C-alpha positions as a LaTeX table, in Angstrom:
\begin{tabular}{lrrr}
\hline
Residue & $x$ (\AA) & $y$ (\AA) & $z$ (\AA) \\
\hline
Met1 & $-20.87$ & 27.53 & $-27.68$ \\
Leu2 & $-19.90$ & 25.33 & $-24.74$ \\
Asn3 & $-22.17$ & 22.51 & $-23.72$ \\
Leu4 & $-22.12$ & 22.79 & $-19.91$ \\
Asp5 & $-24.12$ & 19.58 & $-19.41$ \\
Arg6 & $-21.51$ & 17.61 & $-21.36$ \\
Ile7 & $-18.61$ & 19.24 & $-19.47$ \\
Thr8 & $-20.32$ & 18.66 & $-16.11$ \\
Ser9 & $-21.05$ & 15.01 & $-16.96$ \\
Ser10 & $-17.44$ & 14.44 & $-18.06$ \\
Phe11 & $-16.12$ & 16.04 & $-14.87$ \\
Val12 & $-18.43$ & 13.96 & $-12.64$ \\
Leu13 & $-17.39$ & 10.76 & $-14.46$ \\
Ala14 & $-13.68$ & 11.60 & $-14.06$ \\
Val15 & $-14.05$ & 12.32 & $-10.34$ \\
Ala16 & $-16.08$ & 9.12 & $-9.78$ \\
Thr17 & $-13.41$ & 7.07 & $-11.59$ \\
Met18 & $-10.65$ & 8.53 & $-9.41$ \\
Val19 & $-12.63$ & 7.86 & $-6.22$ \\
Val20 & $-13.10$ & 4.21 & $-7.20$ \\
Met21 & $-9.41$ & 3.83 & $-8.11$ \\
Phe22 & $-8.20$ & 5.23 & $-4.79$ \\
Ala23 & $-10.74$ & 3.26 & $-2.74$ \\
Cys24 & $-9.52$ & 0.03 & $-4.34$ \\
Gly25 & $-5.88$ & 0.84 & $-3.70$ \\
Gly26 & $-5.11$ & 1.26 & $-7.39$ \\
Gly27 & $-4.47$ & 5.00 & $-7.54$ \\
Asp28 & $-0.82$ & 5.05 & $-6.50$ \\
Gly29 & $-0.23$ & 1.34 & $-6.07$ \\
Val30 & $-0.56$ & 1.49 & $-2.27$ \\
Gly31 & $-3.32$ & $-0.30$ & $-0.38$ \\
Leu32 & $-4.91$ & $-3.68$ & 0.16 \\
Gly33 & $-4.72$ & $-4.37$ & $-3.58$ \\
Gly34 & $-1.69$ & $-2.20$ & $-4.38$ \\
Asp35 & 1.03 & $-3.51$ & $-6.66$ \\
Leu36 & 3.58 & $-1.12$ & $-5.15$ \\
Val37 & 2.95 & $-1.83$ & $-1.43$ \\
Gly38 & 0.27 & $-3.84$ & 0.35 \\
Gly39 & $-1.38$ & $-6.02$ & $-2.28$ \\
Pro40 & $-1.32$ & $-9.83$ & $-2.38$ \\
Cys41 & 1.24 & $-11.54$ & $-4.61$ \\
Val42 & 2.60 & $-14.91$ & $-5.64$ \\
Asp43 & 5.85 & $-13.73$ & $-7.24$ \\
Glu44 & 7.72 & $-10.66$ & $-8.50$ \\
Arg45 & 5.48 & $-10.32$ & $-11.59$ \\
Asp46 & 2.58 & $-9.28$ & $-9.31$ \\
Cys47 & 4.44 & $-6.28$ & $-7.83$ \\
Asp48 & 6.25 & $-3.14$ & $-8.97$ \\
Phe49 & 9.30 & $-4.02$ & $-6.84$ \\
Arg50 & 9.23 & $-7.24$ & $-4.82$ \\
Cys51 & 6.86 & $-9.91$ & $-3.53$ \\
Gln52 & 7.56 & $-10.70$ & 0.14 \\
Thr53 & 6.45 & $-14.20$ & 1.14 \\
Gly54 & 6.71 & $-16.41$ & 4.22 \\
Asp55 & 4.91 & $-16.90$ & 7.51 \\
Asp56 & 4.78 & $-13.16$ & 8.27 \\
Tyr57 & 3.17 & $-12.44$ & 4.87 \\
Pro58 & 0.11 & $-14.67$ & 4.24 \\
Gln59 & $-0.70$ & $-14.81$ & 0.50 \\
Gly60 & 2.42 & $-12.67$ & $-0.03$ \\
Thr61 & 2.56 & $-8.88$ & 0.01 \\
Cys62 & 4.04 & $-6.36$ & $-2.39$ \\
Ile63 & 6.84 & $-4.33$ & $-0.81$ \\
Lys64 & 9.37 & $-1.68$ & $-1.78$ \\
Pro65 & 12.96 & $-1.72$ & $-0.43$ \\
Cys66 & 13.89 & 1.30 & 1.73 \\
Asn67 & 16.36 & 2.84 & 4.15 \\
Thr68 & 13.98 & 5.35 & 5.78 \\
Asp69 & 10.32 & 6.42 & 5.53 \\
Asn70 & 11.41 & 8.99 & 2.93 \\
Asp71 & 11.96 & 6.08 & 0.52 \\
Cys72 & 8.39 & 4.83 & 1.02 \\
Pro73 & 5.15 & 6.02 & $-0.56$ \\
Asp74 & 2.50 & 7.79 & 1.53 \\
Gly75 & 0.57 & 5.42 & 3.78 \\
Thr76 & 3.55 & 3.10 & 4.32 \\
His77 & 6.51 & 2.86 & 6.73 \\
Cys78 & 10.11 & 1.68 & 6.33 \\
Ile79 & 10.48 & $-1.28$ & 8.68 \\
Asn80 & 13.81 & $-2.69$ & 9.84 \\
Thr81 & 13.28 & $-6.15$ & 8.38 \\
Asp82 & 14.91 & $-7.92$ & 5.42 \\
Gly83 & 17.27 & $-4.98$ & 4.80 \\
Gly84 & 14.43 & $-2.44$ & 5.06 \\
Ile85 & 11.01 & $-2.79$ & 3.46 \\
Cys86 & 8.02 & $-0.47$ & 3.09 \\
Leu87 & 4.91 & $-2.03$ & 4.64 \\
Leu88 & 1.34 & $-0.76$ & 4.60 \\
Gly89 & 0.57 & 1.45 & 7.62 \\
Cys90 & $-2.53$ & 0.84 & 9.75 \\
Asp91 & $-4.42$ & 2.05 & 12.80 \\
Val92 & $-6.55$ & $-1.04$ & 13.53 \\
Pro93 & $-6.54$ & $-4.68$ & 12.31 \\
Ala94 & $-9.49$ & $-3.92$ & 9.98 \\
Asp95 & $-7.10$ & $-1.72$ & 7.94 \\
Cys96 & $-5.20$ & $-4.87$ & 6.90 \\
Arg97 & $-5.97$ & $-7.79$ & 4.59 \\
Gly98 & $-7.26$ & $-11.07$ & 6.05 \\
Gly99 & $-4.52$ & $-12.98$ & 7.85 \\
Tyr100 & $-2.68$ & $-9.77$ & 8.77 \\
Asn101 & $-2.63$ & $-7.84$ & 12.05 \\
Cys102 & $-1.87$ & $-4.21$ & 12.76 \\
Glu103 & 1.37 & $-4.49$ & 14.74 \\
Gly104 & 4.14 & $-2.19$ & 15.93 \\
Lys105 & 7.39 & $-2.92$ & 14.09 \\
Glu106 & 10.81 & $-1.29$ & 14.42 \\
Asn107 & 11.46 & 1.56 & 11.98 \\
Arg108 & 14.59 & 1.46 & 9.85 \\
Gly109 & 16.87 & 4.47 & 9.96 \\
Thr110 & 14.90 & 6.57 & 12.45 \\
Gly111 & 14.27 & 4.37 & 15.50 \\
Gly112 & 10.94 & 3.86 & 17.23 \\
Asp113 & 8.07 & 1.74 & 15.98 \\
Ser114 & 5.29 & 2.17 & 13.41 \\
Leu115 & 2.00 & 0.33 & 13.10 \\
Val116 & 2.04 & $-1.80$ & 9.94 \\
Cys117 & 0.15 & $-4.76$ & 8.46 \\
Ser118 & 2.05 & $-7.95$ & 9.23 \\
Gly119 & 1.09 & $-11.61$ & 9.62 \\
\hline
\end{tabular}
């Protein structure tokens, strides 16, 4: 016989774990702590692809190379900088890590601008 209390408890725990992972940017590697795009980094070992450093990237930021938005994960945009990099999208400065602003940057491959987190 099935124990519905046990199944319900397991389901609730699984859903709560996923909510926490996505809220912290760890679900798909995208977000303020993402190791794919958006998280802080010191060098390549901190990121899935590349650690972008310099004045425009305080405390470094994980990026993914791209040619168009189709190469970027959801929540990011392909910006025409450094040969094309995916940067974390934003609507307001509070969407970005400390030291970053929400700024319009030129898209790569499609024209126009997208709002992304940049220093």
